[in-house]
MARBA-3410 file (N, C-alpha, C, O; in Angstrom, 1 decimal):
191
8.8,138.8,77.1,9.8,138.8,75.6,10.4,137.5,75.5,11.1,137.1,76.4 ~ 10.2,137.0,74.5,10.8,135.3,74.3,12.0,136.0,73.1,11.9,136.8,72.2 ~ 13.1,135.2,73.6,14.4,135.5,72.4,14.6,134.1,72.0,14.9,133.3,72.9 ~ 14.6,133.7,71.0,14.9,132.3,70.6,15.9,132.2,69.6,16.0,132.7,68.5 ~ 16.9,131.1,70.2,18.0,130.6,69.0,17.7,129.7,68.5,17.1,128.8,69.1
18.0,129.6,67.3,18.0,128.2,66.5,19.1,128.1,65.6,19.5,129.1,65.0 ~ 19.8,127.0,65.3,20.9,126.7,64.6,21.3,125.3,64.8,21.0,124.5,65.7 ~ 22.1,125.0,63.8,22.6,123.4,63.9,23.3,123.0,65.3,23.9,123.7,66.1 ~ 22.9,121.6,65.3,23.7,121.2,66.7,24.9,121.8,66.9,25.6,122.0,65.9 ~ 25.2,122.3,68.2,27.0,122.5,68.0,27.1,124.2,67.8,28.0,124.7,68.3
26.1,125.0,67.1,26.1,126.2,66.6,26.6,127.1,68.1,27.1,128.2,67.9 ~ 26.5,126.7,69.1,26.6,127.7,70.5,25.3,128.2,70.8,25.3,129.3,71.3 ~ 24.1,127.6,70.8,22.9,128.2,71.1,22.8,128.2,72.7,22.5,129.1,73.4 ~ 23.0,126.9,73.0,23.0,127.0,74.5,24.1,127.8,75.5,23.8,128.3,76.6 ~ 25.5,127.8,75.0,26.5,129.0,75.4,25.8,130.1,75.4,25.2,130.7,76.4
25.9,130.6,74.1,25.1,132.0,73.7,24.1,132.7,74.4,24.0,133.8,75.0 ~ 23.0,131.5,74.3,21.8,131.9,75.5,21.9,132.0,76.8,21.2,132.8,77.4 ~ 22.8,131.3,77.2,23.0,131.4,78.9,23.8,132.9,78.9,23.4,133.8,79.6 ~ 24.9,133.0,78.0,25.3,134.7,78.5,24.4,135.8,77.9,24.5,137.0,78.3 ~ 23.5,135.5,77.0,22.6,136.7,76.7,21.7,136.5,77.6,21.2,137.6,77.7
21.2,136.0,78.2,20.1,135.8,79.6,20.9,136.5,80.8,20.4,137.4,81.4 ~ 22.0,135.9,81.0,22.9,136.8,82.1,22.9,138.3,81.7,22.5,139.1,82.6 ~ 23.2,138.7,80.6,23.5,140.2,80.1,22.1,140.8,80.4,22.0,141.8,81.0 ~ 21.1,140.2,80.0,19.7,140.9,79.8,18.9,140.7,81.5,18.0,141.4,81.8 ~ 19.5,139.8,82.2,18.9,139.5,83.4,17.6,138.8,83.1,16.8,138.9,84.0
17.4,138.0,82.1,16.3,137.6,81.8,16.6,135.8,82.3,17.8,135.4,82.3 ~ 15.4,134.9,82.6,15.4,133.3,82.7,16.1,132.6,81.2,15.9,133.1,80.1 ~ 16.7,131.8,81.4,17.0,130.8,80.5,16.7,129.8,80.4,16.7,129.2,81.5 ~ 16.1,129.0,79.1,15.6,127.3,79.1,16.4,127.0,77.7,16.7,127.7,76.7 ~ 16.7,125.8,78.2,17.1,124.9,76.9,16.2,124.0,76.4,15.9,123.1,77.2
15.5,124.1,75.3,14.6,123.0,75.3,14.7,121.7,75.2,13.7,120.9,75.4 ~ 15.9,121.4,74.8,16.3,119.8,75.0,16.8,119.3,76.6,17.0,118.2,77.0 ~ 16.7,120.5,77.5,17.0,120.1,78.8,15.5,120.1,79.8,15.3,119.6,80.9 ~ 14.4,120.8,78.9,13.4,120.7,79.2,12.4,119.4,79.0,11.5,119.0,79.7 ~ 13.1,118.9,77.6,12.6,117.7,77.4,12.9,116.3,78.2,12.2,115.4,78.6
14.4,116.7,78.5,14.9,115.5,79.4,14.4,115.5,81.0,14.6,114.6,81.8 ~ 13.7,116.7,81.3,13.2,117.0,82.4,12.1,116.2,82.7,11.9,115.6,83.7 ~ 11.1,116.2,81.2,10.2,115.8,81.5,10.0,114.4,81.3,9.1,113.7,81.8 ~ 10.9,113.9,80.5,11.4,112.0,80.3,11.9,111.8,81.6,11.2,111.0,82.2 ~ 12.9,112.2,82.2,13.9,111.4,83.1,15.0,110.9,82.4,15.9,110.5,83.1
15.0,110.9,81.2,16.4,110.5,80.5,17.0,111.2,79.5,16.4,112.2,79.0 ~ 18.2,110.8,79.0,18.6,111.9,78.3,17.7,111.8,76.5,16.9,110.9,76.2 ~ 18.1,112.8,75.8,17.5,112.8,74.8,18.3,112.0,74.0,17.6,111.5,73.1 ~ 19.2,111.7,74.1,20.2,110.4,73.1,19.5,109.5,73.5,18.9,109.0,72.6 ~ 19.0,109.0,74.8,18.3,107.4,75.2,17.1,107.5,74.5,16.9,106.6,73.6
16.3,108.4,74.8,14.5,108.6,74.2,14.8,108.4,72.8,14.4,107.4,72.3 ~ 15.5,109.2,72.1,15.9,109.0,70.5,16.3,107.7,70.2,15.7,107.3,69.1 ~ 17.1,106.9,70.8,17.4,105.4,70.3,16.4,104.8,70.7,16.3,103.8,70.0 ~ 15.5,104.8,71.5,15.1,103.7,72.2,13.6,104.3,71.4,12.9,103.2,71.1 ~ 12.9,105.3,71.1,11.9,105.3,70.5,11.6,106.0,69.1,10.5,106.2,68.6
12.9,106.3,68.6,12.8,106.9,67.0,12.7,108.4,67.3,12.2,108.9,68.3 ~ 13.2,108.9,66.2,13.1,110.4,65.9,11.4,110.8,65.9,11.1,111.6,66.8 ~ 10.6,110.5,65.2,9.0,110.8,65.1,8.7,110.9,66.3,8.2,111.9,66.8 ~ 9.0,109.8,67.1,8.1,109.9,68.5,8.9,111.1,69.4,8.2,111.8,70.2 ~ 10.1,111.3,69.3,11.0,112.5,69.7,10.4,113.5,69.4,9.7,114.1,70.2
10.5,113.8,68.0,9.8,115.3,67.2,8.4,115.6,68.0,8.1,116.7,68.3 ~ 7.7,114.6,68.2,6.3,114.7,68.8,6.3,115.6,70.0,5.5,116.5,70.3 ~ 7.6,114.8,70.8,7.4,115.3,72.3,8.0,117.1,72.6,7.8,117.9,73.4 ~ 9.2,117.0,71.1,9.8,118.5,71.2,8.8,119.3,70.6,9.2,120.5,70.5 ~ 7.4,119.1,70.0,6.8,120.2,69.4,5.7,120.5,70.6,5.2,121.6,70.8
5.5,119.4,71.3,4.6,119.7,72.8,5.5,120.5,73.9,5.0,121.2,74.8 ~ 6.6,120.3,73.9,7.7,121.3,74.7,7.8,122.7,74.0,7.5,123.7,74.7 ~ 8.1,122.8,72.9,8.1,124.3,72.3,6.6,125.1,72.4,6.5,126.4,72.5 ~ 5.7,124.2,72.3,4.5,124.7,72.4,4.5,125.4,73.7,4.5,126.6,73.7 ~ 4.5,124.8,74.8,4.6,125.1,76.1,5.2,126.0,76.5,4.8,126.7,77.4
6.5,126.0,76.0,7.5,127.1,76.2,7.2,128.1,75.5,7.4,129.2,76.1 ~ 6.6,128.3,74.2,6.5,129.5,73.8,5.1,130.4,74.5,4.9,131.6,74.4 ~ 4.2,129.4,75.1,3.2,130.1,75.8,3.6,130.6,77.1,3.0,131.6,77.6 ~ 4.7,130.0,77.6,4.7,130.3,79.2,6.1,130.6,79.3,6.5,130.2,80.4 ~ 7.0,131.0,78.6,8.3,131.1,79.0,8.8,132.6,78.8,8.7,132.9,77.6
9.3,133.7,79.5,9.7,134.8,79.2,11.2,134.8,79.2,11.7,134.4,80.3 ~ 11.9,135.2,78.2,13.4,134.9,78.4,14.2,134.7,77.4,14.0,135.2,76.3 ~ 15.3,133.8,77.5,16.1,133.1,76.5,15.5,131.8,76.2,15.1,131.1,77.2 ~ 15.4,131.5,74.9,15.2,129.7,74.4,16.1,129.4,73.6,16.3,130.0,72.5 ~ 17.0,128.4,74.1,18.0,127.7,72.9,16.9,126.6,72.5,16.0,126.1,73.2
17.1,126.4,71.2,16.4,125.1,70.9,17.0,124.3,70.4,18.1,124.6,70.0 ~ 16.6,122.9,70.2,17.3,122.0,69.3,17.2,122.1,68.2,16.2,122.7,67.7 ~ 18.4,121.2,67.5,19.2,121.7,66.1,18.0,121.3,65.3,17.8,122.0,64.3 ~ 17.3,120.5,65.5,16.1,120.1,64.2,14.9,120.2,64.7,14.0,119.5,64.2 ~ 14.4,121.3,65.8,13.4,121.8,66.1,12.7,122.8,65.0,11.5,123.1,65.2
13.2,123.2,64.2,12.5,123.4,62.8,12.1,122.9,62.0,11.5,123.6,61.0 ~ 12.2,121.8,62.1,11.8,120.5,61.0,10.4,120.6,60.8,9.9,120.5,59.6 ~ 9.6,120.8,62.0,8.3,120.5,61.8,7.6,122.1,61.4,8.0,123.1,62.0 ~ 6.7,122.3,60.3,6.3,123.9,60.1,5.6,124.3,61.7,5.6,125.4,62.2 ~ 5.1,123.5,62.1,4.1,124.1,63.2,5.2,124.9,64.2,4.9,126.1,64.6
6.5,124.3,64.5,7.2,124.7,65.3,8.0,125.9,64.6,8.3,126.8,65.4 ~ 8.4,126.1,63.3,8.8,127.5,62.8,7.7,128.1,63.1,8.1,129.1,63.8 ~ 6.3,128.2,62.9,5.2,129.1,63.1,5.4,129.6,64.2,5.5,130.8,64.3 ~ 5.4,128.6,65.5,5.2,129.2,66.9,6.4,130.1,67.3,6.3,131.2,67.7 ~ 7.7,129.6,67.1,8.5,130.2,67.1,8.8,131.6,66.5,9.4,132.6,67.0
8.2,131.4,65.5,8.6,133.2,64.5,7.8,134.0,65.1,8.2,135.2,65.3 ~ 6.4,133.5,65.5,5.2,134.1,66.0,5.2,134.8,67.3,4.5,135.8,67.6 ~ 6.1,134.1,68.3,6.0,134.1,70.0,7.0,134.8,69.9,6.9,135.8,70.6 ~ 8.3,134.7,69.3,9.4,135.5,69.7,10.4,136.1,68.7,10.2,136.2,67.5 ~ 11.7,136.5,69.4,12.5,137.3,68.1,13.5,136.1,68.2,14.0,135.6,69.3
13.8,135.6,66.8,14.3,134.4,66.8,15.8,134.8,66.1,15.8,135.5,65.1 ~ 16.8,134.5,66.6,18.1,134.8,65.9,18.7,133.5,65.7,18.8,132.7,66.6 ~ 19.1,133.3,64.3,19.9,132.0,63.7,21.2,132.1,63.9,21.8,132.8,63.2 ~ 21.7,131.4,64.8,23.3,131.1,64.8,23.8,130.4,63.8,24.0,129.3,64.0 ~ 24.1,130.9,62.4,24.7,130.3,61.6,26.5,129.9,61.6,27.4,130.7,61.3
26.6,128.6,62.0,27.7,127.9,61.7,27.7,127.1,60.3,26.8,126.5,59.7 ~ 29.3,127.0,59.7,29.6,126.4,59.0,29.6,125.0,59.3,30.0,124.8,60.5 ~ 29.3,123.9,58.8,29.4,122.7,59.0,30.8,122.2,59.7,31.0,121.4,60.6 ~ 31.9,123.0,58.7,33.2,122.5,59.1,33.6,123.0,60.7,34.3,122.4,61.5 ~ 32.9,124.2,60.9,33.1,125.1,62.4,32.4,124.2,63.5,32.9,124.1,64.6
31.3,123.5,63.1,30.2,122.7,64.2,31.3,121.4,64.4,31.5,121.1,65.6 ~ 31.9,120.7,63.4,32.4,119.3,63.5,33.7,119.8,64.1,34.1,118.9,64.9 ~ 34.6,120.8,64.2,35.5,121.0,65.3,34.9,121.1,66.6,35.3,120.2,67.3 ~ 34.2,121.8,67.0,33.3,121.5,68.3,32.7,120.7,68.7,32.6,120.5,69.9 ~ 32.2,120.0,67.9,31.6,118.6,68.1,32.5,117.2,67.9,31.9,116.2,68.4
33.6,117.1,67.4,34.3,116.2,67.1,34.4,114.9,68.1,34.5,113.7,67.8 ~ 34.3,115.4,69.7,34.6,114.5,70.5,33.0,114.3,71.5,33.0,113.6,72.5 ~ 32.0,114.9,71.0,30.8,114.8,71.4,30.2,113.6,71.5,30.1,113.1,70.4 ~ 29.8,112.9,72.4,29.2,111.4,71.9,27.5,111.7,72.1,26.7,110.9,71.6 ~ 27.1,112.6,72.7,25.9,113.2,73.0,24.9,113.5,71.9,23.8,113.7,72.2
25.4,113.6,70.8,24.5,114.1,70.0,24.3,113.1,68.9,25.2,112.8,68.1 ~ 22.9,112.5,68.9,22.6,111.4,68.1,22.7,111.1,66.7,23.0,110.1,66.1 ~ 22.3,112.2,66.1,22.6,112.5,64.7,23.8,112.5,64.2,24.1,112.3,63.1 ~ 24.5,112.6,65.0,26.0,112.5,64.6,27.0,111.4,65.0,28.2,111.5,65.1 ~ 26.3,110.5,65.2,27.0,109.2,65.7,26.9,108.1,64.2,26.2,107.0,64.0
27.5,108.7,63.6,27.5,107.9,62.3,29.2,107.7,61.7,30.2,108.2,62.2 ~ 29.1,107.2,60.9,30.7,106.8,60.1,31.4,108.3,59.6,32.5,108.5,60.0 ~ 30.6,109.3,58.9,31.1,110.2,58.8,30.5,111.6,59.3,29.9,112.4,58.6 ~ 30.8,111.7,60.2,29.8,113.1,61.0,30.2,114.2,60.2,29.4,115.1,60.4 ~ 30.9,114.6,59.4,31.5,116.1,59.1,30.4,115.8,57.7,29.8,116.9,57.3
30.2,114.6,56.9,29.5,114.8,56.0,28.1,114.8,56.3,27.2,115.4,55.5 ~ 27.7,114.1,57.7,26.2,114.1,57.8,25.9,115.6,58.2,24.9,116.1,57.8 ~ 26.6,116.3,58.8,27.0,117.9,58.9,26.4,118.8,58.0,25.6,119.7,58.2 ~ 27.1,118.4,56.6,27.1,119.1,55.6,25.3,119.0,55.3,24.5,119.9,55.1 ~ 25.0,117.5,55.4,23.6,117.5,54.9,22.9,117.9,55.6,22.0,118.4,55.0
22.8,118.0,57.2,22.0,118.8,58.1,21.7,120.2,57.2,20.7,120.6,56.8 ~ 23.0,121.0,57.2,23.0,122.5,56.9,22.3,122.4,55.7,21.2,123.1,55.7 ~ 22.5,121.8,54.7,21.6,121.8,53.5,20.3,121.7,53.5,19.6,122.3,52.7 ~ 19.8,120.9,54.2,18.5,120.5,54.5,17.8,122.0,55.5,16.9,122.9,55.2 ~ 18.5,121.9,56.5,18.0,123.2,57.7,18.3,124.6,57.5,17.9,125.5,58.3
19.0,124.9,56.6,19.8,126.3,56.8,18.4,127.0,56.0,18.2,128.1,56.5 ~ 17.4,126.6,55.0,16.3,127.1,54.7,15.3,127.1,55.5,14.5,128.1,55.3 ~ 15.0,126.2,56.3,14.3,126.2,57.7,14.8,127.0,58.7,13.9,127.4,59.4 ~ 15.9,127.4,59.0,16.4,128.3,60.1,15.9,129.8,59.5,15.2,130.6,60.0 ~ 16.5,129.9,58.4,16.2,131.2,57.5,14.7,131.6,57.8,14.4,132.7,58.0
13.8,130.7,57.7,12.5,130.9,57.3,12.1,131.2,59.1,11.5,132.3,59.4 ~ 12.3,130.6,59.9,11.9,130.9,61.1,12.5,132.2,61.7,12.0,133.0,62.5 ~ 13.6,132.3,61.3,14.6,133.7,62.2,14.1,134.8,61.7,13.6,134.8,60.6 ~ 14.3,135.7,62.4,14.3,137.6,62.3,15.5,138.1,62.0,15.6,139.0,61.2 ~ 16.5,137.5,62.7,17.9,137.8,62.4,18.7,136.4,62.0,18.3,135.3,62.4
19.9,136.6,61.2,21.0,135.9,61.1,22.3,136.4,61.5,22.9,137.4,61.2 ~ 22.8,135.3,62.3,24.1,135.9,63.0,25.2,134.7,62.6,25.3,133.6,63.0 ~ 25.9,135.4,61.8,27.0,134.4,61.4,28.2,134.3,62.4,29.0,135.2,62.6 ~ 28.2,132.9,63.0,29.3,132.7,64.2,30.5,132.7,63.7,31.3,133.1,64.6 ~ 31.0,132.3,62.7,32.4,132.5,62.3,33.3,132.2,63.6,33.1,131.2,64.3
34.2,133.1,63.7,35.6,133.2,64.6,34.7,133.9,66.0,35.1,133.5,67.1 ~ 33.7,134.7,65.8,33.5,135.5,67.0,33.4,134.7,68.3,32.9,133.5,68.5 ~ 34.0,135.5,69.4,33.8,134.7,70.7,32.6,134.8,71.3,31.9,135.4,70.6 ~ 31.9,134.4,72.4,31.0,134.3,72.9,30.3,135.8,73.5,29.1,136.1,73.6 ~ 31.1,136.3,73.7,30.7,137.9,74.1,30.3,138.4,73.3,29.3,139.0,73.4
31.2,138.2,72.0,30.9,139.2,70.8,29.7,138.8,70.0,29.4,139.5,69.1 ~ 29.2,137.8,70.3,28.0,137.2,69.8,26.8,138.0,70.6,26.0,138.8,70.1 ~ 26.8,137.4,72.0,26.1,138.0,72.6,25.8,139.6,72.3,24.6,140.0,72.2 ~ 27.0,140.5,72.2,26.9,141.6,71.8,26.1,142.1,70.2,25.4,143.0,69.9 ~ 26.5,141.1,69.7,25.7,141.2,68.3,24.3,141.3,68.2,23.7,141.9,67.4
23.9,140.4,69.4,22.5,139.9,69.3,21.6,141.1,70.1,20.5,141.5,69.8 ~ 22.5,141.6,71.0,21.9,143.0,71.8,21.7,143.9,70.8,20.6,144.3,70.5 ~ 22.6,144.2,70.2,22.8,145.5,69.2,21.5,145.2,68.1,20.9,146.2,67.8 ~ 21.2,144.1,67.5,20.0,143.8,66.8,18.7,144.2,67.7,17.8,144.9,67.2 ~ 18.7,143.9,68.9,17.6,144.0,69.4,17.4,145.6,69.8,16.2,146.0,69.9
18.3,146.2,70.1,18.6,147.8,70.2,17.9,148.3,69.0,16.9,148.9,69.0 ~ 18.7,148.1,68.1,18.3,148.7,66.7,16.8,148.4,66.2,16.2,149.1,65.3 ~ 16.4,147.4,66.7,15.0,147.0,66.5,14.0,147.6,67.1,12.8,147.4,66.7 ~ 14.3,148.3,68.4,13.7,148.5,69.5,13.1,147.9,70.5,12.4,148.5,71.3 ~ 13.3,146.8,70.4,12.7,145.5,71.2,13.3,145.9,72.6,12.7,145.3,73.5
14.3,146.6,73.0,15.0,146.6,74.1,15.4,147.9,74.0,15.5,148.4,72.9 ~ 15.7,148.8,75.4,16.3,149.7,75.2,18.2,149.7,75.4,18.7,148.8,76.0 ~ 18.8,150.5,75.0,20.2,150.3,75.1,20.8,149.8,76.4,20.5,150.4,77.4 ~ 21.6,148.6,76.5,21.9,147.9,77.4,23.3,148.2,77.8,24.2,148.0,77.0 ~ 23.6,148.6,78.9,25.1,149.1,79.5,25.8,147.8,79.0,25.3,146.6,79.0
27.1,148.4,78.7,27.9,147.0,78.5,28.4,146.3,79.7,28.4,146.9,80.8 ~ 29.0,145.0,79.7,29.3,144.4,81.1,30.0,145.4,82.1,30.7,146.4,81.8 ~ 29.7,145.0,83.4,30.8,145.7,84.2,32.3,145.5,83.8,32.6,144.8,82.8 ~ 33.4,146.3,84.6,34.4,146.0,84.2,35.2,144.7,84.6,36.2,144.3,84.1 ~ 34.5,144.2,85.5,35.0,143.0,86.0,34.6,141.7,85.2,35.2,140.7,85.2
33.6,142.0,84.5,33.1,141.2,83.4,34.0,141.1,82.0,34.0,140.1,81.2 ~ 34.6,142.4,81.8,35.1,142.5,80.7,36.5,141.4,80.0,37.2,140.7,80.8 ~ 36.7,141.5,79.0,38.1,140.5,79.4,39.3,141.5,79.8,39.1,142.7,79.5 ~ 40.2,141.3,80.2,41.3,142.3,80.3,42.2,142.1,79.3,42.3,141.1,78.6 ~ 43.0,143.1,79.1,43.8,143.3,77.7,45.1,143.9,78.5,45.2,144.9,79.2
46.1,143.2,78.1,47.4,144.2,78.8,47.9,145.0,77.7,48.0,144.7,76.5 ~ 48.1,146.3,78.4,48.9,147.4,77.7,50.3,146.4,76.8,50.9,145.3,77.0 ~ 50.4,147.6,75.8,51.8,146.7,75.1,53.0,147.0,75.8,53.1,148.0,76.5 ~ 53.9,146.2,75.6,55.0,146.1,76.2,56.1,147.0,75.8,56.8,146.6,74.9 ~ 56.4,148.2,76.3,57.4,149.2,76.0,58.8,148.5,75.9,59.3,147.6,76.6
59.4,149.3,74.7,60.9,148.8,74.9,61.8,149.9,75.3,63.0,149.7,75.5
END
């Protein structure tokens, strides 16, 4: 089984993907990390040196390989849906979850991140709004499920994905995390 996470840069795909993989006892791979392993340099360096088209060519090759050979959770790069072949492959080979975040929410998370090549512009918030306008329909076309990230924490997002998989019959009901993994809630104070 291949579970795929798509969404804007900074929507939580890698963080949620790691936790989801841990919860379901599946291997996890981030397509950008797979690309960096193949290149021997960062995505940002390659992007700046070779340009977006060359990067997207390589990204398509890596995604094709992962769709054929990876079973587990796959976190994709934010622009992975730009090419029709990638959208088709991801949709066909996996159960795709679109982690939908507002541009404002993403900006709040990424405002100090210098490793996102597409956000190294004068107005990154405006750039995120442009990306959302262009990519939202592509993420929706690729996805089987849309998860609104809003304010939930990572554990809540993982629970939403697991619940969708259980409802669709893709996995058997998964027991909740062990007590040691659950957040601790203090009892109310008594007066």
